[in-house]
N, C-alpha and C positions, 0 to 999 in steps of 0.2 A: 209204270216207272221201273227203271232198271233195278234189279235186286242185287244186293251185295251179300255174298256168303263169306264169312270169316271162319274158315274151317277150324282154326285153333280153339274156338269155343262153341262151334256147331250152332251158332245163332244167325238168323237172317235179319236184315234190316234194309230199309229203303236207301239210306245213306249211312256212312260210318258215324256221322254225328248223331243221327237218330238212334242208331244201334247202341252207342255208348250212353246217350241220354236215357234210353229205356232201362239200361242196366243200373245206372246210378250207383247207389251204395251196395248193390248186389254184385258188382263187378268181380270182387275177389272170389266170391263163392262160385261164380261162373267160370272164371279163368283158372282157379286153383283148387277146385272143389273135390278132387280125387287125391288119394295118397301120392300117385305119380306126379300129378300137376303141382301138388304142394311141395314135393321134393324139388321140382324145377324152380319154384318160387324161392325156396331156401337157398338154392345155388345162386340165383340172381342177387338175393339179399346179401349173401356173403361176399360176392364180388364187389358190389357197391360199397359195403361196409369197409372192406379192406382198402378200397381206393380213396376213401375220405378219412381214414383213421388218423392221418397226420394233422388234420385240421384242429385248431384249438377250440375249446368250448366257447360258444357264442359266435363263431365265425358265420358269415352270411352265405346262404346257399339257395340257389334257385332249383326247384323241382319242376322241370319244364315238361309238361304233359303229365301232371300229377295223378290223373285219374281220381280214384276215391281215397288216395292218401297212403297207399302202401309204403312208398319210400319216404313220403313226408313224415310219417310217424317214426320210421326207422331213424331218419336223420335228426329229428327233433328229440326223440326220447332216448335212443341208445347213444347218440353222439353229442347231444346237447347243442346242436347247431340252431341258428336262427334261420328258419326256412320260410321262403315265399313259394306258395304252390300256384303254378300257372296251368291253366287248361282252357281248351276251346269250348268245352261243354259245361254250361252252367250247372246242370244236375250233378256232375262230378264234383264241382267246387262246393256245392251245398253239402255233399257227402263228406268232403274234407272238413268243412266247418262244423258239422255235427260230430265228426270223429275227433277233431282236434280244435276245440274252441280256442281262439286267440291267435291261431296261425293266419298270417296274411294270405289272402287268395286274390288272384288276378285273372280276369277273363281276357285271354289273348290267344292268338293262333300262331303256331310255328310255321315258318315260311313267309311271314310278314314281319315288318318292323316291330320290335318288342318295346313296350312302354316303360323302358328303364333307361336312365343315363348310362353312358359308357362307363365301364369299370365299376359296376354296382355291387358285384358279388365276389366272394372269395372262391366260389366253386359253382358249377352247374352239373346237374344230373338229368339225363333224359333217357328213360328206359321204356321200351315197347311203344314208342311214339313215332319215330321218324319214318317207319314204314308207311304211315298214313299220309305223309307230307309229300307233295309234288315238287315244291320249290326248295330243293335241298340246299343249293348254294346259298340262298338267302337265309335259310334256317341256320346253317352252320356259321355263316358270317355273323349273324345276330347273336347266337350263343357265345361266340368268341368275343364279340364286342362288349357284352355286359359283364364279362369276367375280368377281374383285375390282373395286372401283370404277374405272371407266374402262377396264376390261379388254376385250379384243377377243373378239367372237363371229363365227364364220364358219360359216354354216348353209346347206345346200343343200335346196331343195324341188323337187318335181315340179309343174310348172305346169299348173293346170287350163285355162288359156287357151292351149292348144297342141294342134294337130291330132295331134302325135306321142303324145299321151296315149292315143290309141286303140290303140296298139301293145301295151298290157299285157294284152289278151285276157281281161279279167274278173278279173285278179289283184286281191287286196284292197289296192290301193294308195290311200293317202291323198293327195289332191291339194290344192293351195292356190294362193293368188295373193299378189302383193306387198301389195295392200291388206289382205288378211286377216292377213298377217304383220306389217304395221304396227300393226294393232289388237292382235295378240298381243304384239308388242314393247312397246307402251304399257302393257298390263296387267302385263307381266313386268318392266318397268323397263329396257327396251332401246331405244336409239335406233339405227335402221338408217341408215347414212350412205352406203352404196353398194350397188348391185345389179349383178351381172355375169351374163351369159347363159352357159349351158352350150352346147348345140348346138340348132339348129333342126330339122335333118333327123331323120327317124325312125331308130330303132335298126337296122332291117334294112339300110339303105343303108350305114351305117358298118360293119356286120358283113361285108357283101359287098364292101367296098372293099379287095380283096386285091392288086390290081395297082397299079402306080405311076400308070397312067392313071386308074383309078377313084378312087384317093385324091386325085389332083389335081382331078378333077371335083367331088368332095364338098367339098374344102376351098375351092375357088373359090366354090361356092354358099354355103358357110357364111360366107365373107368378105363376099359380097354381102349376105347377111342381116344381118351385123353392121353394115354401113354403112347399110343402108336401114331395117332394123327395130329395130336395137339389141336390147333385151330383149323386145320384143313378139313373142309367139308362140314363144319359146324353150321347148324341151322341159323343161329344168331351169334353175333360177335359183339363184345363190349370193348370199345377203345377208350383208353385212359391217356390223357395228355395234359399239357399246360399251355397257357397263353403266352406268346412271345411279346417282348416289350414294345415293338414298333407300333402296336395298336393303340397305345395310350394317346388320348386326346390332348 
């Protein structure tokens, strides 16, 4: 059977689903287990945290592609939101349930119709997920559909206009650009109001940044990229927007 290599965590699996099923509750250790990768995680956490900071306590939010609950925990504990964790991998959902008893979990796949009524949530967050989805237009339309009018969407994409994209070693990653996402947003009834960059440096550099000196070097280069390039050439991009009113049923 065809092998999938996801170079950002150096693990091989027969399929993406089996790959993540095998990781389960160990995903965070695999993806963020070095000081450099942990720094990248903190950067993502702060971007999402800022994007949802306006939501009132108890607001409903969908963590679409929750994995083992990194953002579910952030949203529920730091921001006091009512979170529904959705993932296509049952093992990941079991990890969420162990990590956060009482959080609602839903087994469903992005790129297919979602099992929620229209306008179910005040916000949707989807980080490190869409690159594994082939039916992007369906995924974006469905994420827009389940958000209430003026509700917030926080969606991360893997940037086609980045040299770091070559680090995926032929894995079936779906790449996109901001201009493509603006078109998808218009079609789905989303207005993107902000774009934030993930990191510019390739994954292996962050993975190998284990010493304080190496981490300082990587973060200094990243800071320079932020100042000079902004979102240009970033390996990943986080788009923040809201749902327009014409989608209401």
